[in-house]
C-alpha positions, 0 to 999 in steps of 0.5 A, a space after each residue: 318550499 316557501 321561497 318557491 311558492 313566492 316565486 310562482 305566485 302572481 305577486 310583484 316583488 323581488 325575485 329569487 336569484 336576481 343577483 343584484 341586477 336591479 341594483 346594477 341597472 340603477 348605476 350610471 354609465 359614466 360621462 358622455 363621450 366626446 363628439 369625436 367618439 359618438 357613432 353617427 356624430 358629424 365630428 366622429 365622421 370628420 375624425 374618421 375621414 382625417 384618419 383615412 387621409 392620414 393612412 394614405 386613403 385619398 378621397 375620390 380615387 378608390 373606386 377604379 375606372 370605367 372603360 373608354 367609349 367612342 361617340 360616333 357620328 357628326 351630330 352626336 360628336 358635336 352635341 357631346 363637345 357642346 355639353 363638355 363631355 370629357 374627351 381625349 381624341 377627336 378622329 376625323 376622316 381623311 378627305 371628309 366633306 367639310 360641312 358645318 358640323 365638322 367645322 363646329 366639331 373642330 372648333 369646339 375641340 380646339 377651344 377646349 384644349 387637351 383634345 388630340 386631333 387625329 386624321 385617319 383613313 375611312 377603313 381605320 375608322 370603320 375598324 374602330 367603330 365596328 362598321 357603324 355609320 361614323 360619318 367621318 367623326 369619332 370622339 374618344 371619351 376616356 374612362 371615368 374615374 369613379 369615387 369610393 362610396 366612403 369618399 362621399 361621406 368623407 367629403 360631407 364630413 370635411 365640409 361639416 355637413 350631414 351626408 346627402 347621398 343617392 344610391 341607384 339600384 338596378 337603374 340601367 339608363 345612363 340618362 337617368 343616372 345623368 339626371 340624378 347627378 344633376 339633381 344631386 348637384 342642384 340640391 346640395 347633395 354629396 354624390 351618387 353611388 351605383 353598383 359595379 354590375 348591371 347598372 348604368 355607368 358614367 358614359 357620354 350619354 350620362 355626361 350629356 344629361 347631367 348638363 356639366 354637373 358631373 364635373 363637380 358631383 362625384 359618382 362612386 361605384 360599389 362592388 356590392 351595393 348591399 354591403 356599401 349600404 350596410 357600411 353607411 349604416 354602421 357610420 350612422 347614416 340612415 338608409 331610406 329606400 323609395 318604394 310605392 308601398 313604403 310604410 312612411 309618406 315622404 312628408 312625414 320622413 324626419 330622416 331627411 334632416 340628418 345624414 341620409 342615403 336615398 336608394 332609388 330602384 328601377 322604374 319597372 322592378 323597384 328595389 331589389 329584395 336584398 337592398 330593400 331589406 337593408 333599408 332602415 325605412 321605406 318611403 313612398 312619394 304621394 301621387 294623387 294623379 294616379 300614376 303608378 311610378 316615376 322614373 329614377 331621375 324624377 323620383 330622386 329630384 323630388 326627394 332631394 328637393 324635400 331634403 334641401 328644403 328641410 335642411 335650409 
């Protein structure tokens, strides 16, 4: 009974049945493991990337391919060729009026090399384009070869850098995707992740907006964006979501100085519920001018600039 009275009293002290927990809590946890074994450490990510390569998991080849695309019309074809959009074949209508745009398209295709020049009758071009007003010029863009989300973190580890990645959630405008790719390239990022469904892909429009930077900045495609973000978190990468009602202001976000994935939602709906719940922290961009939102390309550019400034 005395023991029970002591246990029920409000006095501090040893408790009955502690089983030596206090003694064990004072014991050391052993030597600090090497950097290669510490979760989230740059050397651990580099070691993991090396292991994946040894297992035959080559970088930037696991995300699959998109679908081929046709650029139709004289002005669009010439603009695509000027911007270096990848192309496999230029179709030219038989007996076409050889105006300035046609001549430039033929010249650009010949100068670039690797583009097949095919002459086709008008009915064939009508069939290919489903009756669109092709004006005698059709450019075939080959399927884009997407990276795998893990490849982006692996590439950063191989360079001895903390990953700086942008993930897009529900962004459907290819021009926004192209603008984000351009910003990632400009500010030293390691790539962009897009969902496989209900999202913009690397079309000719995205290539044009990227102003050629898509040739050196990988775009990865995730079957499930939430799972891809969870995998990044397990690898020690902080997932930051942009939200107008975010609990942290951009200037106070310390995560940008380390390994980070910045998730940008659509201009209208923002982050989806599941993606928002997966983020470690949600951050807001201060807008003293009173605008309610920014499009994805602008928002990503602001955050990437801030990350580059701090890392410098």
